[in-house]
C-alpha positions as CSV (number, residue, x, y, z in Angstrom):
1,M,26.9,12.9,-1.8
2,K,26.3,10.3,-4.5
3,S,28.4,7.7,-2.5
4,I,26.5,8.5,0.7
5,V,23.2,7.9,-1.1
6,T,24.5,4.7,-2.6
7,T,25.7,3.4,0.8
8,L,22.5,4.2,2.6
9,Y,20.4,2.8,-0.2
10,E,22.3,-0.5,-0.2
11,K,21.8,-0.8,3.6
12,V,18.1,0.1,3.7
13,L,16.6,-0.7,0.2
14,S,18.8,-3.5,-1.2
15,E,17.6,-7.0,-2.1
16,N,19.4,-8.4,1.0
17,S,17.7,-5.9,3.2
18,K,14.3,-6.8,1.7
19,R,14.9,-10.5,2.3
20,L,15.8,-9.8,6.0
21,I,12.7,-7.6,6.5
22,E,10.6,-10.4,4.9
23,K,11.7,-12.8,7.5
24,L,11.1,-10.3,10.3
25,V,7.6,-9.5,9.0
26,F,6.8,-13.3,8.9
27,V,7.9,-13.8,12.5
28,T,6.1,-10.6,13.7
29,A,2.9,-11.4,11.9
30,L,2.8,-14.9,13.3
31,A,3.5,-13.7,16.8
32,G,0.9,-11.0,16.5
33,F,-1.7,-13.5,15.3
34,F,-1.2,-15.9,18.2
35,L,-1.0,-13.0,20.7
36,H,-4.3,-11.7,19.4
37,L,-5.8,-15.2,19.6
38,L,-4.5,-15.5,23.2
39,G,-6.2,-12.2,24.0
40,I,-9.5,-13.4,22.6
41,G,-9.2,-16.6,24.7
42,M,-8.5,-14.5,27.8
43,Q,-11.4,-12.2,27.1
44,H,-13.8,-15.2,26.8
45,L,-12.5,-16.6,30.1
46,G,-13.1,-13.2,31.7
47,W,-9.4,-12.6,32.6
48,F,-9.6,-9.0,31.4
49,G,-12.2,-8.2,34.0
50,V,-14.4,-6.6,31.3
51,S,-18.0,-7.6,31.2
52,G,-19.8,-8.3,27.8
53,S,-18.2,-8.4,24.4
54,V,-15.1,-6.3,23.6
55,T,-14.5,-4.8,20.1
56,G,-11.7,-6.8,18.4
57,F,-12.0,-9.7,20.8
58,E,-15.4,-11.2,19.9
59,S,-14.3,-13.9,17.4
60,P,-11.2,-15.8,16.4
61,I,-11.6,-14.1,13.0
62,D,-10.7,-10.8,14.7
63,A,-7.2,-12.2,15.1
64,L,-6.6,-12.0,11.4
65,Y,-6.7,-8.2,11.6
66,T,-3.3,-8.0,13.4
67,P,-1.1,-10.0,11.0
68,F,-2.9,-8.3,8.1
69,S,-2.0,-4.9,9.5
70,I,1.7,-6.0,9.8
71,I,1.7,-7.3,6.2
72,L,0.3,-3.9,5.1
73,F,3.2,-2.2,6.7
74,Y,5.5,-4.6,4.8
75,E,3.7,-3.6,1.6
76,V,4.6,0.0,2.3
77,Y,8.3,-1.0,2.5
78,C,7.9,-2.9,-0.9
79,L,6.3,0.2,-2.4
80,I,9.3,2.3,-1.3
81,Y,11.7,-0.4,-2.4
82,Y,10.3,-0.3,-6.0
83,L,10.2,3.5,-6.2
84,P,13.7,3.9,-7.7
85,K,13.4,0.8,-9.8
86,S,10.1,1.1,-11.6
87,I,7.3,3.7,-11.3
88,T,4.7,1.3,-12.6
89,I,5.5,-1.4,-10.1
90,Y,5.6,1.4,-7.4
91,I,2.1,2.4,-8.4
92,G,1.0,-1.2,-8.6
93,K,2.1,-1.6,-4.9
94,Q,-0.2,1.3,-4.0
95,F,-3.1,-0.6,-5.6
96,E,-2.1,-3.8,-3.7
97,I,-2.1,-1.8,-0.4
98,I,-5.6,-0.5,-0.9
99,A,-6.7,-4.0,-2.0
100,L,-5.3,-5.5,1.2
101,I,-7.0,-2.8,3.3
102,T,-10.3,-3.7,1.6
103,I,-9.9,-7.4,2.2
104,R,-8.9,-6.7,5.8
105,G,-12.2,-4.9,6.1
106,I,-14.0,-8.1,4.9
107,F,-12.5,-10.0,7.8
108,D,-13.8,-7.3,10.1
109,E,-17.3,-7.7,8.7
110,L,-17.1,-11.5,8.8
111,S,-16.3,-11.4,12.5
112,K,-19.5,-9.3,13.0
113,L,-21.6,-11.6,10.8
114,S,-20.3,-14.7,12.7
115,H,-22.6,-13.8,15.6
116,T,-25.8,-14.1,13.6
117,S,-27.4,-17.1,12.1
118,D,-30.1,-15.2,10.3
119,L,-29.4,-15.0,6.5
120,E,-31.5,-11.8,6.3
121,D,-29.1,-10.1,8.7
122,I,-26.1,-11.2,6.6
123,F,-27.4,-10.0,3.3
124,A,-28.7,-6.8,4.8
125,S,-25.2,-5.7,5.5
126,P,-24.3,-3.6,2.5
127,D,-20.6,-2.9,3.6
128,F,-19.9,-6.6,3.5
129,L,-21.4,-7.1,0.0
130,Y,-19.7,-3.9,-1.3
131,S,-16.4,-5.0,0.0
132,M,-16.7,-8.4,-1.6
133,V,-17.6,-7.0,-5.0
134,T,-14.8,-4.3,-4.7
135,I,-12.1,-6.7,-3.9
136,L,-13.0,-8.9,-6.9
137,I,-12.9,-5.9,-9.2
138,L,-9.6,-4.7,-7.7
139,F,-8.0,-8.1,-8.0
140,L,-8.9,-8.2,-11.7
141,L,-7.7,-4.6,-12.4
142,I,-4.4,-5.2,-10.6
143,Y,-3.9,-8.3,-12.7
144,L,-4.6,-6.3,-15.9
145,F,-2.3,-3.5,-14.6
146,Y,0.6,-5.9,-14.3
147,L,-0.3,-7.7,-17.5
148,R,0.1,-4.4,-19.4
149,N,3.6,-4.0,-17.9
150,Q,5.1,-7.5,-18.4
151,K,7.9,-6.4,-20.7
152,S,9.2,-3.8,-18.2
153,I,8.9,-6.3,-15.3
154,R,11.0,-8.9,-17.2
155,V,13.7,-6.3,-18.0
156,D,13.8,-5.2,-14.3
157,K,14.2,-8.9,-13.2
158,N,16.8,-9.8,-15.8
159,S,19.0,-6.7,-15.3
160,P,19.0,-5.6,-11.6
161,G,20.8,-2.3,-10.8
162,L,21.6,0.5,-13.3
163,P,22.1,-0.7,-16.9
164,P,25.5,0.1,-18.4
165,G,25.8,3.1,-20.7
166,L,22.9,4.9,-19.1
167,P,22.8,8.6,-20.1
168,K,23.8,11.2,-17.5
169,K,20.3,12.6,-17.2
170,K,18.7,9.2,-16.5
171,K,21.4,8.5,-13.9
172,R,20.5,11.7,-12.1
173,Y,16.9,10.7,-12.4
174,V,17.5,7.4,-10.7
175,T,19.7,9.0,-8.1
176,A,16.9,11.5,-7.4
177,K,14.4,8.7,-7.0
178,R,16.8,6.9,-4.6
179,V,17.1,10.0,-2.4
180,L,13.3,10.3,-2.5
181,A,13.0,6.7,-1.5
182,L,15.4,7.1,1.4
183,L,13.5,10.2,2.6
184,L,10.2,8.3,2.3
185,T,11.7,5.5,4.4
186,I,12.7,7.9,7.1
187,L,9.3,9.6,7.1
188,F,7.6,6.2,7.1
189,V,9.6,5.1,10.2
190,V,8.9,8.4,12.0
191,M,5.1,8.1,11.3
192,V,5.0,4.5,12.6
193,L,7.0,5.5,15.8
194,F,4.7,8.6,16.3
195,N,1.6,6.3,16.1
196,M,3.2,3.9,18.6
197,V,4.1,6.7,21.0
198,E,0.6,8.1,20.7
199,W,-0.9,4.7,21.5
200,L,1.3,4.4,24.6
201,F,0.1,7.7,25.9
202,I,-3.6,6.8,25.2
203,D,-3.8,3.2,26.5
204,H,-0.8,1.0,27.2
205,S,-2.7,-2.2,27.9
206,L,-2.8,-5.2,25.5
207,L,-6.5,-4.9,25.2
208,G,-6.3,-1.2,24.3
209,F,-3.5,-1.9,21.7
210,F,-5.6,-4.4,19.7
211,Q,-8.7,-2.2,20.0
212,Q,-6.9,0.8,18.6
213,T,-5.2,-1.2,15.8
214,K,-8.0,-0.6,13.3
215,M,-8.5,3.1,13.9
216,A,-4.7,3.7,14.1
217,T,-3.8,1.9,10.9
218,E,-6.6,3.6,8.9
219,T,-5.5,7.0,10.1
220,F,-1.9,6.1,9.3
221,F,-2.6,5.0,5.7
222,S,-4.8,8.1,5.1
223,D,-1.8,10.3,6.1
224,F,0.7,8.2,4.3
225,F,-1.2,8.4,1.0
226,M,-1.1,12.2,1.4
227,V,2.7,11.8,1.5
228,L,2.5,9.6,-1.6
229,I,0.6,12.2,-3.6
230,L,3.5,14.6,-3.0
231,T,6.0,11.9,-3.8
232,D,4.2,11.2,-7.1
233,V,4.2,14.9,-8.0
234,L,8.0,15.0,-7.4
235,V,8.5,11.9,-9.5
236,L,6.5,13.6,-12.3
237,L,8.7,16.7,-12.1
238,F,11.9,14.6,-12.0
239,S,10.8,12.7,-15.1
240,F,9.8,15.8,-16.9
241,A,13.2,17.3,-16.2
242,I,14.9,14.5,-18.2
243,N,12.3,13.8,-20.7
244,D,9.3,15.9,-21.8
245,D,7.8,13.0,-23.7
246,F,4.0,13.6,-23.8
247,P,2.8,10.0,-23.2
248,K,5.1,9.6,-20.2
249,V,4.0,12.9,-18.7
250,M,0.4,11.9,-19.2
251,R,1.0,8.5,-17.6
252,N,2.7,9.9,-14.6
253,S,0.1,12.6,-14.2
254,G,-2.6,9.9,-14.3
255,F,-0.8,8.0,-11.5
256,V,-1.0,11.2,-9.4
257,V,-4.8,11.2,-10.0
258,S,-5.0,7.5,-9.0
259,T,-3.1,8.1,-5.7
260,T,-5.3,11.2,-5.0
261,L,-8.5,9.2,-5.5
262,I,-7.2,6.5,-3.1
263,K,-6.4,9.1,-0.5
264,L,-9.9,10.6,-0.9
265,S,-11.5,7.1,-0.3
266,F,-10.3,7.3,3.3
267,N,-12.3,10.4,3.9
268,V,-15.7,8.8,3.0
269,E,-17.5,5.6,4.0
270,G,-19.7,3.0,2.5
271,V,-20.3,2.7,-1.3
272,A,-18.6,6.1,-2.0
273,S,-15.3,4.8,-0.6
274,H,-15.5,1.6,-2.6
275,L,-16.3,3.6,-5.8
276,L,-13.3,5.9,-5.3
277,V,-11.0,3.0,-4.9
278,V,-12.3,1.2,-8.0
279,M,-12.1,4.4,-10.0
280,A,-8.5,5.0,-8.8
281,V,-7.2,1.5,-9.9
282,L,-9.3,1.6,-13.1
283,F,-8.0,5.0,-14.1
284,G,-4.4,3.9,-13.4
285,T,-4.8,0.7,-15.4
286,L,-6.4,2.5,-18.4
287,M,-3.8,5.2,-18.3
288,L,-1.0,2.5,-18.5
289,R,-2.9,0.8,-21.3
290,L,-3.1,4.0,-23.3
291,Y,0.6,4.8,-22.6
292,K,1.6,1.4,-24.0
293,M,-0.6,2.0,-27.1
294,Y,1.1,5.4,-27.6
295,R,4.5,3.7,-27.6
296,R,3.6,1.7,-30.6
297,I,2.9,4.7,-32.9
298,E,5.2,7.3,-34.4
299,L,4.7,10.7,-32.8
300,P,5.6,14.1,-34.4
301,D,9.0,15.5,-33.6
302,D,9.5,18.9,-32.1
303,K,12.8,19.4,-33.9
304,V,12.8,21.8,-36.8
């Protein structure tokens, strides 16, 4: 069983696989961008046979939505890739995904604002202003999150793979996370294929595909973060099985809370959604900071 997991892991979530997927994502994002631009040009020339403006085809800025959506899916792969390696980087990738979703929303708002020359109309759009403030706060918090974790990141970079002399319990923990990562990869692919098939049954035209992109990706990420909540809980239980260290349990429990808040942000709109996202990343960052502070002090021992 362990050899099967190792073989599958090396084929799907190895560094070589990651580099290959990076190249594929670059080509796909570039093709998607130019294809969307072509669609916008065709719409403006009236080749679609649709009168008036069409959502998603009103401005060249709309074309940014497609490559950003593809990059978001790549970030999901990176999240799964880091799950067996580092829980903090795995959580950081969750924060990066919601930050990219937020900035993608800014491009959506910009495409709408590009049709008006009235400054009052621009500043009267609260969603645009909320998104701008939110993304600045998120960028700062993600920076602080990674800043608190520099030592662990350097260790992971300098010693890839399992370190020699690792205790049996920790080896089992890493193996369990690898199995979880492989299952998450399978589920991720199934969810993507299901969304694609659903789109084909609804509307198989190029115009329909780009119009459905926004709604489909938002629904996908809402569902996927529900899966991540369950994944975080399993990681918490796995870590507790090998080590009942109070600070680590608190840190991992805090990460579950952060993921749950991100998931809840998809269920609401406007300022409430932005507040939930900021609260999620702020809570995760402060939890990591407190965990690092705990590691510097001597804690009471349960041994008699």
